[in-house]
C-alpha positions as CSV (number, residue, x, y, z in Angstrom):
1,M,14.9,20.4,3.1
2,N,15.1,18.6,6.5
3,P,13.6,15.1,6.9
4,D,10.5,16.3,8.8
5,K,9.5,18.7,6.1
6,R,10.3,16.2,3.4
7,T,8.1,13.6,5.1
8,L,5.3,16.2,5.4
9,V,5.6,17.1,1.7
10,L,5.6,13.4,0.6
11,F,2.4,12.9,2.6
12,A,0.7,16.1,1.6
13,I,1.2,15.6,-2.2
14,P,-1.0,12.5,-2.6
15,V,-3.5,13.6,0.0
16,G,-3.8,17.0,-1.8
17,L,-4.2,15.3,-5.2
18,V,-7.0,13.1,-3.9
19,Y,-8.8,16.2,-2.5
20,I,-8.3,18.1,-5.7
21,I,-9.7,15.2,-7.8
22,W,-12.6,14.8,-5.3
23,A,-13.4,18.5,-5.4
24,I,-13.3,18.5,-9.3
25,Y,-15.7,15.6,-9.3
26,M,-18.1,17.2,-6.7
27,F,-18.2,20.5,-8.7
28,S,-18.5,18.8,-12.1
29,T,-21.4,16.6,-11.0
30,A,-23.0,19.2,-8.8
31,S,-23.0,16.6,-5.9
32,W,-22.6,19.1,-3.1
33,A,-26.3,18.7,-2.4
34,L,-25.6,15.3,-1.0
35,F,-24.2,16.9,2.1
36,Q,-27.7,18.3,2.9
37,D,-29.1,14.9,3.4
38,D,-26.1,12.8,4.2
39,W,-23.8,15.1,6.3
40,Y,-23.7,12.6,9.1
41,T,-21.9,10.1,6.9
42,T,-18.8,12.3,6.9
43,L,-18.8,12.4,10.7
44,T,-19.5,8.7,10.9
45,M,-16.4,8.0,8.7
46,I,-14.2,10.2,10.8
47,F,-15.3,8.8,14.1
48,G,-15.6,5.2,12.7
49,S,-12.0,5.1,11.6
50,V,-10.8,6.1,15.1
51,I,-13.2,3.8,16.9
52,A,-12.5,0.8,14.6
53,G,-9.0,0.8,15.8
54,A,-10.2,0.8,19.4
55,S,-12.9,-1.8,18.9
56,S,-12.4,-5.3,20.3
57,E,-11.6,-6.6,16.8
58,G,-9.1,-3.9,16.1
59,V,-7.5,-4.4,19.5
60,N,-7.3,-8.2,18.9
61,F,-5.6,-7.6,15.5
62,W,-3.2,-5.3,17.2
63,L,-2.5,-7.8,20.0
64,V,-1.7,-10.5,17.5
65,C,0.6,-8.4,15.4
66,I,2.5,-6.4,18.0
67,A,4.5,-9.4,19.2
68,V,5.7,-10.2,15.7
69,M,6.4,-6.5,14.9
70,M,8.4,-5.9,18.2
71,L,10.7,-8.8,17.4
72,G,10.5,-9.0,13.6
73,A,11.0,-5.3,12.6
74,P,14.3,-4.7,14.4
75,F,15.6,-8.1,13.3
76,G,14.6,-7.5,9.7
77,A,16.2,-4.1,9.7
78,Y,19.4,-5.6,11.1
79,V,19.5,-8.4,8.5
80,L,18.7,-6.1,5.6
81,A,21.4,-3.7,6.6
82,K,23.9,-6.5,6.1
83,I,22.7,-7.5,2.6
84,N,23.3,-5.6,-0.6
85,R,20.6,-3.9,-2.5
86,T,20.4,-6.4,-5.4
87,T,20.1,-9.4,-3.1
88,I,17.2,-7.6,-1.3
89,A,15.5,-7.0,-4.6
90,Y,15.8,-10.7,-5.6
91,I,14.5,-11.7,-2.2
92,L,11.5,-9.4,-2.7
93,Y,11.0,-10.9,-6.2
94,F,10.8,-14.4,-4.7
95,I,8.4,-13.3,-1.9
96,I,6.1,-11.6,-4.4
97,L,6.2,-14.7,-6.7
98,A,5.4,-17.0,-3.8
99,Q,2.6,-14.7,-2.6
100,F,1.1,-14.6,-6.0
101,A,1.3,-18.4,-6.4
102,A,-0.3,-18.9,-3.0
103,A,-3.1,-16.4,-3.8
104,L,-3.8,-18.3,-7.1
105,L,-4.0,-21.6,-5.2
106,I,-6.3,-20.1,-2.5
107,I,-8.6,-18.0,-4.7
108,R,-8.6,-20.1,-7.9
109,P,-9.6,-17.3,-10.2
110,L,-11.0,-18.2,-13.7
111,G,-11.6,-16.4,-17.0
112,T,-11.2,-12.6,-17.2
113,L,-10.0,-12.3,-13.5
114,L,-7.2,-14.8,-14.1
115,T,-6.1,-13.0,-17.2
116,A,-6.2,-9.6,-15.4
117,L,-4.1,-11.1,-12.6
118,E,-1.6,-12.6,-14.9
119,V,-1.2,-9.3,-16.9
120,T,-0.9,-7.2,-13.8
121,F,1.7,-9.6,-12.3
122,I,3.8,-9.8,-15.5
123,V,3.7,-6.0,-15.9
124,G,4.7,-5.5,-12.3
125,M,7.6,-7.9,-12.5
126,M,8.8,-6.2,-15.7
127,I,8.8,-2.9,-14.0
128,L,10.7,-4.3,-11.0
129,F,13.2,-6.0,-13.1
130,G,13.5,-2.9,-15.3
131,L,14.2,-0.8,-12.3
132,T,16.8,-3.3,-11.0
133,Y,18.5,-3.3,-14.5
134,Q,18.5,0.6,-14.6
135,S,20.1,0.8,-11.1
136,K,22.8,-1.7,-12.1
137,R,23.5,0.2,-15.3
138,A,23.6,3.5,-13.5
139,A,26.0,2.1,-10.9
140,S,28.5,0.9,-13.4
């Protein structure tokens, strides 16, 4: 399978799954009648997503980000090409940990939200470390 077809398939699978789940929900709850009264919402969402990118706010976000991306993306690709896979994984672990710590300091969650965040973070890190361990084991 050539890369273009593979990319299309990798994009089509999650999109198709979302539409299948949506259609099952619409049929099982008999919600198709909503389109009679709210058909314009679909058009608003389609045009809104296009226009939001062209709004002054969207353009301002683009103008701020494009300078960083034009310089940062090629430099990042060059640097990462020189580093081995395991080192990249550990760098990502550090960045994720720093990002999580900064979010905790800024948001200051309490109670159930804090517990949910901690559990999600710990499970995510276990998965990432597990994948790293599996790849090391497979390589040797």
